[in-house]
C-alpha positions, 0 to 999 in steps of 0.5 A: 961904361960909354964916354957919354956918361961922364957927360951930364949936360948930356945925360941930363939932355938925354932923360929929358928927351926920352921923357917928352917922347915917352910923355908925347906919346902916352898922352897922345894915346890917352887923347885917341882912346877917347876916340874909340867910340865917337869916332864918325864911322866904324873903319875910323873907330877901329884904326883910333883902337889900334892907334891908342894901343899902339901910342901907349905901347910905345910909351911903355917901351921908352919909359924903361930907358929913363932907368938906365941913365944916370941922373937923380931924381928922374920922372916917373914913368906914367901909368895913369895921368894923375901920376906926375903933376908936372907933364912933358908934353905939348900943351893941346894934349893935356885936353879932350878934343872937341870934335873929329876935325880937332883930333885929326889936326892933333893926330897928324901934328904930333905924331908927325913930330914924334916920327921925325924925331926918332928917325933921328935917333935909329942910328945912336951909339946908346943901342937901347934907344936906337933899337927901340926907335926903329921898332917904333918906326916900323909901326908908324908906317900906318899912323901916318897914312891914316892921319894924312887920309882924314886930313884929305877927307876933311879938306874935300868937305866944305863944312868942315875945312875952315875947322880944319885949317883952324886947329892947324893954324892953333896947334903948328906953332907949338910944334915948330917950338917942340923941335927947340931953338938953334944952338939949344945947349942941350941938343948940342951936348947930344950932338957932341956925342953923337947921341942923335942925328941933326940938329933942332933947325934940320928937325923942324925942316924935316917935319916941315918937309912932310907936312908942307906937301900935304898942305899945298895938294889939299890946299891948306892954310896953317901959319903964315904959311910956310914957303920953300927959299929957293935960295936958301934951300929951306922952308920958311915959316916967320918968327917964332913965340918964343917967349911962350916956350916952356924948354923943359916941358917942350910946350907953351907955357900958357895954352896957344889962343884959337885961330890964329 
C-alpha cells in the first residue's frame, strides 16, 4: 500500500479533489447538453452535443477513483442530478443558463479551470489518477478551442459584447476562489505526499495565464482587470471574497450577484 494512504488528511483531501473534479465535469456536461437544441447555429449545436457527451464521460472516468480510496462515507457518484443533495460544484452550474452568451462564458471559465487542475495531476504517483488526467486532457484541446472561438465571435458583436463581459465579471471571482487560499491545509498534505504539482496560487496563476491573453486580445473587462506585476512576475487580481466561499464544496455559499 502506498505510504500516502496512511496519511488521513491527504486521503481526505484527495477524496475531495476527485469528487470536486467529477461533479464539476458532470454538471458542466448536463448544462451544455441543454444547448444541443438551443444553440444559435448547427455548428454550435453539434459541438455542444459532442462537448456534453465528453464532459459526462470524463465524470464517469473520475468517479470510480473514489472506490479506490480508503475513506469512510465517500460521496456517491452521480448518474442523475438528484442522486446526492450536496454538490461539489461552482454555484452557476446549479441552474440552466438562460442565454447562449451566458453558456459560453461559463464553459470558458469552468472548463479552463478543470483543465488547469488536471494538468497538475498527470505526474501524480497515484497512477490511476495520473492516467485518467492525461486521458481527459487529450480531449480538452478541442473544448478550449471551441470555447475561445465562441468568445471571440461574441466579443465582435456590439449587441452581445456587454452581456458577455457581465457574465465573465459575475463568474470569474468564484472560479478564482475555486483554486483555494494559499497554504490550504488539505493541499499542503497533497503536496507533502507528492500527489499534486504546484499549489493553490500556482494553479490560479496558471489559470489566469490562459485567460488574460484572450481578455487582452478581445479587450474584455472581467473583475478588477487582472494585471501582470512585472516585479513579482505574477497576475494581480485584487482581494477575493473568501468569507463567501465554502471550502468543502469549493463554491459560493450563495449565488454570486450578477454584473459586479
